[in-house]
C-alpha positions in Angstrom: -0.1 0.0 -0.1 2.7 2.4 0.9 4.8 1.6 -2.3 1.6 2.3 -4.4 1.2 5.7 -2.6 4.8 6.8 -3.5 4.4 5.6 -7.0 1.2 7.6 -7.6 2.9 10.7 -6.1 6.0 10.2 -8.2 3.5 9.8 -11.3 1.8 12.9 -10.4 5.0 15.1 -9.9 6.3 13.7 -13.3 3.2 14.8 -15.1 3.4 18.3 -13.4 7.0 18.6 -14.4 6.3 17.4 -18.1 3.4 19.9 -18.7 4.9 23.0 -17.2 8.6 22.2 -17.6 9.4 23.2 -14.0 8.4 22.2 -10.6 5.3 24.3 -9.6 2.9 24.3 -7.0 2.8 21.3 -4.7 5.8 19.9 -6.7 7.7 23.1 -5.9 7.1 22.7 -2.2 7.9 19.1 -2.0 11.2 19.9 -4.1 12.2 22.5 -1.8 11.7 20.4 1.3 13.6 17.4 -0.4 16.6 19.7 -1.3 16.6 21.2 2.3 16.9 17.6 3.6 19.7 16.7 1.0 17.4 14.3 -1.0 17.5 15.5 -4.8 14.5 14.8 -6.9 16.4 12.5 -9.2 17.1 10.2 -6.4 13.2 9.9 -5.9 12.0 9.6 -9.4 14.8 7.6 -11.0 15.5 5.3 -8.0 18.8 6.5 -7.7 21.0 5.8 -4.5 23.5 8.3 -3.2 26.1 7.5 -0.7 25.7 8.9 2.8 28.4 11.2 3.9 30.7 9.5 6.5 32.3 11.1 9.5 36.3 10.9 9.6 37.2 8.1 11.8 39.0 8.7 15.1 41.7 6.3 15.9 41.1 4.7 19.2 42.9 2.2 21.4 46.4 3.8 20.6 46.8 5.1 24.2 46.7 2.9 27.4 44.8 5.1 29.8 44.7 2.2 32.3 45.9 3.2 35.8 49.5 1.8 36.4 52.1 2.2 39.1 55.5 1.7 37.7 59.1 1.6 39.3 61.8 3.6 37.5 64.5 1.4 39.0 62.7 -1.8 38.1 65.6 -3.0 36.1 68.3 -2.4 38.7 66.2 -3.8 41.5 64.0 -6.3 40.2 65.7 -7.8 37.3 66.2 -11.6 37.3 63.1 -12.1 39.6 61.1 -15.3 38.6 58.0 -13.9 40.1 58.4 -10.3 38.6 59.5 -11.6 35.1 56.0 -11.0 33.5 56.4 -7.4 34.4 60.1 -7.0 32.9 58.7 -6.6 29.2 56.0 -4.0 29.9 56.3 -0.5 29.1 55.1 0.7 32.6 57.4 -1.9 34.5 55.0 -2.4 37.5 51.4 -2.9 38.3 48.6 -2.4 35.9 45.0 -2.6 37.3 43.1 -5.0 34.9 39.9 -3.3 35.6 38.9 0.4 36.2 39.7 0.9 39.8 38.0 3.5 42.2 40.5 6.2 42.8 40.0 8.7 45.9 41.9 12.0 45.6 41.6 15.0 47.7 43.4 18.5 47.6 43.6 20.6 50.7 44.6 24.2 51.6 45.1 24.8 55.2 44.4 28.2 56.8 44.9 29.3 60.5 41.9 31.0 62.0 42.9 34.0 64.0 40.4 35.0 66.6 40.0 38.8 67.0 38.4 40.2 70.1 35.0 41.9 69.7 34.6 40.7 66.3 32.0 38.5 64.6 34.3 36.8 62.2 37.8 35.3 62.5 40.7 36.3 60.0 42.2 33.4 58.1 46.0 33.3 57.5 47.1 30.7 54.7 49.5 28.1 55.8 50.1 25.6 53.1 48.6 23.5 50.5 49.0 19.8 49.7 47.7 16.7 47.9 46.5 14.2 50.5 46.9 10.5 50.4 45.2 8.9 47.5 43.5 5.4 47.6 43.2 3.2 44.5 41.0 0.2 44.8 40.6 -2.1 42.0 39.3 -5.8 41.3 41.9 -8.3 40.0 40.0 -11.1 38.3 42.0 -14.1 37.4 40.8 -16.4 34.6 43.7 -18.2 33.5 47.4 -19.0 34.5 48.7 -15.8 32.8 46.3 -13.7 34.9 47.5 -15.7 38.0 51.1 -14.9 37.1 50.2 -11.2 36.8 48.3 -11.3 40.2 51.3 -12.9 41.9 53.6 -10.3 40.4 51.4 -7.4 41.5 51.3 -8.7 45.1 55.2 -9.3 45.1 55.8 -5.8 43.5 53.8 -3.9 46.1 55.7 -5.9 48.9 59.0 -4.8 47.2 58.3 -1.1 46.9 57.2 -0.9 50.5 60.5 -2.1 52.0 63.7 -0.2 52.3 67.3 -1.1 51.3 68.5 -3.3 54.4 70.8 -5.9 55.0 73.3 -7.2 52.4 73.3 -5.7 49.0 73.6 -2.1 47.5 72.2 1.0 48.6 71.8 0.0 52.2 69.9 2.3 54.5 67.9 3.9 51.5 64.4 4.2 51.7 61.8 2.4 49.5 61.9 3.4 45.9 59.8 6.1 44.4 57.2 4.9 42.0 55.4 6.7 39.1 51.5 6.8 38.9 49.8 6.9 35.5 46.4 6.6 34.5 43.3 8.6 32.3 45.6 10.5 30.1 48.1 13.3 30.4 45.9 15.8 32.4 45.0 13.3 35.3 47.9 11.3 36.1 51.1 11.6 34.2 54.4 10.3 35.7 53.4 11.5 39.2 56.0 10.6 41.7 54.5 8.7 44.5 55.5 6.6 47.4 53.3 3.5 48.5 52.4 3.8 52.1 50.1 0.8 52.4 48.3 -1.9 50.4 45.8 -4.4 51.2 44.6 -7.7 49.4 41.7 -9.7 50.4 42.0 -13.5 50.1 38.4 -14.3 50.4 37.0 -17.9 51.3 34.0 -17.5 48.9 35.8 -17.7 45.6 37.7 -20.5 43.7 41.7 -20.6 43.8 43.7 -21.4 40.7 47.0 -23.3 40.6 49.9 -21.1 39.2 53.4 -22.5 38.4 56.3 -20.1 38.5 59.1 -21.5 36.5 62.3 -20.9 38.1 65.1 -19.8 35.9 68.1 -22.1 35.6 66.4 -25.2 36.6 67.5 -27.0 33.4 71.1 -25.7 33.6 73.4 -28.5 34.2 75.0 -28.3 37.7 78.8 -28.2 37.9 80.7 -31.4 39.2 83.2 -31.6 41.8 85.7 -33.1 39.4 86.6 -36.0 41.7 85.9 -38.6 39.0 86.7 -36.5 35.9 88.2 -33.4 34.6 87.6 -30.3 36.7 84.7 -28.3 35.8 82.7 -31.1 34.3 78.8 -31.0 34.5 76.4 -33.6 35.7 74.9 -35.4 32.8 71.5 -33.8 31.5 68.5 -36.0 31.8 67.5 -37.4 28.3 64.8 -35.5 26.2 62.3 -38.4 27.1 62.5 -37.6 30.6 61.6 -33.9 30.2 58.0 -34.1 29.4 55.7 -31.0 29.9 54.1 -33.1 32.8 57.4 -33.3 34.7 58.3 -29.7 34.1 54.9 -28.6 35.3 55.1 -30.7 38.3 58.8 -29.5 39.2 57.6 -25.8 39.0 56.6 -24.4 42.3 52.8 -24.1 42.6 51.0 -21.3 44.0 47.2 -20.9 44.5 45.7 -17.4 43.7 42.0 -16.3 44.0 40.0 -15.9 41.0 38.6 -12.7 42.3 40.1 -10.4 44.8 40.3 -6.6 45.6 43.7 -4.9 45.8 43.8 -1.3 47.6 46.9 0.8 47.2 47.5 4.0 49.3 49.9 6.4 47.9 51.1 10.0 48.4 52.7 12.3 45.7 56.0 13.4 46.6 58.3 16.0 44.9 61.9 17.0 45.5 62.6 20.5 47.0 64.6 21.2 43.8 61.7 20.5 41.6 59.1 22.4 43.6 61.4 25.5 43.9 62.6 25.6 40.3 59.9 23.9 38.1 56.7 24.8 39.8 54.8 28.0 38.5 51.2 28.6 39.2 50.5 30.3 35.9 52.1 27.3 34.0 50.3 24.9 36.4 46.8 26.6 35.5 47.7 26.3 31.9 48.2 22.5 32.2 52.0 22.4 31.0 53.1 21.1 34.4 50.5 18.2 34.5 52.7 16.4 32.1 55.8 16.8 34.5 53.9 15.1 37.3 52.4 17.9 39.1 48.7 17.3 40.3 
């Protein structure tokens, strides 16, 4: 029925155009409306199709805006770690929240109220401003062994960056390393220097646990012999290939059980050196957004 209606209307307009030679009367009104809508008459009468204009595509997915906590001295401090090996090839060299976390951030300006005798209102003297402790709370789902290794690396990384350099080794007496917080683009968190003051992990009883094996580097390297029954520096014979089956390799790897769902909460505080504050900070440039790319928030 609708098709017949449009066909009759088209025939009517064709007759009007053929007699007068131009669109007049009702045809002129319809033609002006079609032209205003971007639909030419030829597209209606001749059943001609025209391509719709397309919007220029915007490239997405090129920037990782996930919340990450990296360690600038990762290679010097954590290189060679079996647990943290999964992080060694990542660009952020640290923790990446797999889901969008809840971030609680507050800024404060402190004023000292000066009470004046026989006055209805006190005077306020400015003291200082600061960025208060931030709390990052995110879920860590584990669906496979790779996710389990990432969960183990995350917990071990947070354990490491909350400890000082103590005992045997280099840099004895130094405080825990300063990390870099990134997330949500350049004008939210961009290389913000932070120190991790606290982190919590919940190991709930109402979720499943998955077994994760961490392969220890050097397990298949032949151990050096004593040289008592052979030349000095000789090695113990390597087991034949038939004995190195995937089952035996997996059984030899230390097994750790991780929860399939847990919440990890990290508390961190922005920290800036005295030299950076006195020589790089400028309120006008901070207002323009230039200093946001240098870690100032």
